C-alpha positions as CSV (number, residue, x, y, z in Angstrom):
1,M,0.4,-14.6,8.8
2,F,-1.4,-11.7,6.9
3,D,-2.7,-13.8,4.1
4,R,-6.4,-12.8,4.6
5,I,-5.9,-9.0,4.7
6,L,-3.4,-9.1,1.9
7,K,-6.3,-10.9,-0.3
8,V,-8.6,-8.2,0.8
9,M,-6.2,-5.4,-0.4
10,R,-5.5,-7.1,-3.5
11,D,-9.2,-7.4,-4.4
12,K,-9.3,-3.8,-3.5
13,I,-6.7,-2.8,-6.1
14,C,-8.1,-5.0,-8.8
15,K,-11.7,-3.4,-8.1
16,R,-10.2,0.0,-8.1
17,Q,-11.4,0.3,-4.7
18,Y,-8.8,2.4,-3.3
19,I,-7.6,6.0,-2.8
20,M,-4.2,7.5,-2.3
21,T,-3.5,10.3,0.3
22,I,-1.8,13.6,-1.2
23,H,1.4,12.5,0.9
24,A,1.5,9.1,-1.1
25,E,1.2,11.1,-4.2
26,E,3.9,13.4,-3.5
27,E,6.3,10.7,-2.5
28,M,5.4,8.7,-5.5
29,D,6.5,11.6,-7.5
30,N,9.4,12.2,-5.5
31,E,10.5,8.6,-5.9
32,C,9.9,8.7,-9.7
33,L,7.2,5.8,-9.4
34,T,3.7,5.3,-11.2
35,I,0.5,3.9,-9.9
36,Y,1.4,0.8,-11.8
37,D,4.5,0.4,-9.5
38,I,2.2,0.8,-6.3
39,E,-0.5,-1.6,-7.5
40,R,2.3,-4.2,-8.7
41,C,3.9,-3.7,-5.1
42,I,0.6,-4.7,-3.5
43,L,-0.3,-7.5,-5.9
44,T,2.7,-9.4,-5.8
45,G,4.4,-8.1,-2.5
46,K,4.2,-9.4,1.1
47,I,3.3,-7.6,4.3
48,T,6.1,-7.2,6.4
49,E,4.7,-5.7,9.4
50,R,1.5,-4.5,11.1
51,Q,1.4,-1.4,13.1
52,K,-1.3,0.1,15.3
53,D,-2.0,4.0,14.6
54,R,-1.7,5.8,18.2
55,I,-4.5,8.1,17.3
56,T,-6.9,6.4,15.3
57,T,-6.0,2.8,16.6
58,E,-6.4,1.6,13.3
59,W,-4.2,-1.1,11.8
60,K,-1.5,-0.1,9.1
61,Y,0.4,-2.4,7.2
62,R,3.8,-2.2,5.5
63,I,3.9,-4.0,2.2
64,N,7.4,-4.5,0.4
65,G,7.3,-5.7,-3.3
66,K,8.8,-4.8,-6.7
67,T,8.1,-1.9,-9.2
68,I,7.3,-2.7,-12.7
69,A,11.0,-2.2,-13.6
70,G,12.0,-4.5,-10.9
71,G,13.1,-2.3,-8.2
72,E,12.3,-2.5,-4.7
73,V,9.3,-0.4,-3.1
74,E,7.4,-0.2,0.3
75,V,4.0,0.7,0.6
76,I,2.0,1.8,3.8
77,T,-1.6,0.8,3.6
78,K,-4.7,0.7,5.8
79,I,-8.5,-0.1,5.4
80,S,-10.6,2.7,5.8
81,P,-13.9,2.7,7.7
82,T,-15.7,3.0,4.5
83,G,-14.0,0.0,3.3
84,K,-11.7,1.4,0.6
85,L,-8.0,0.5,0.6
86,V,-6.0,3.7,1.7
87,I,-2.4,3.8,0.4
88,I,-0.8,6.2,3.0
89,T,2.7,6.5,1.8
90,V,5.2,4.9,-0.4
91,Y,8.9,5.0,-0.6
92,V,12.1,3.3,-1.9
93,P,14.0,1.4,0.9
């Protein structure tokens, strides 16, 4: 259902056209994850939900995937108005 946007996100990861919010970096550290875990989640995972931000009305996407070690991780992302992939937050479900 979200194949097109997931392909765009994967292309952004491959081209290093993404940024992480400070919140995402803090959560990544709290969960003992690395940037490679986040990249793998996006490159091999699936979009499980699309949400509309109440304030900005932008679409956000929940991606469920695996870490390098095979653990489960979820990433919330969006495409910014400038075209970059924004990693909003990450967590272990």
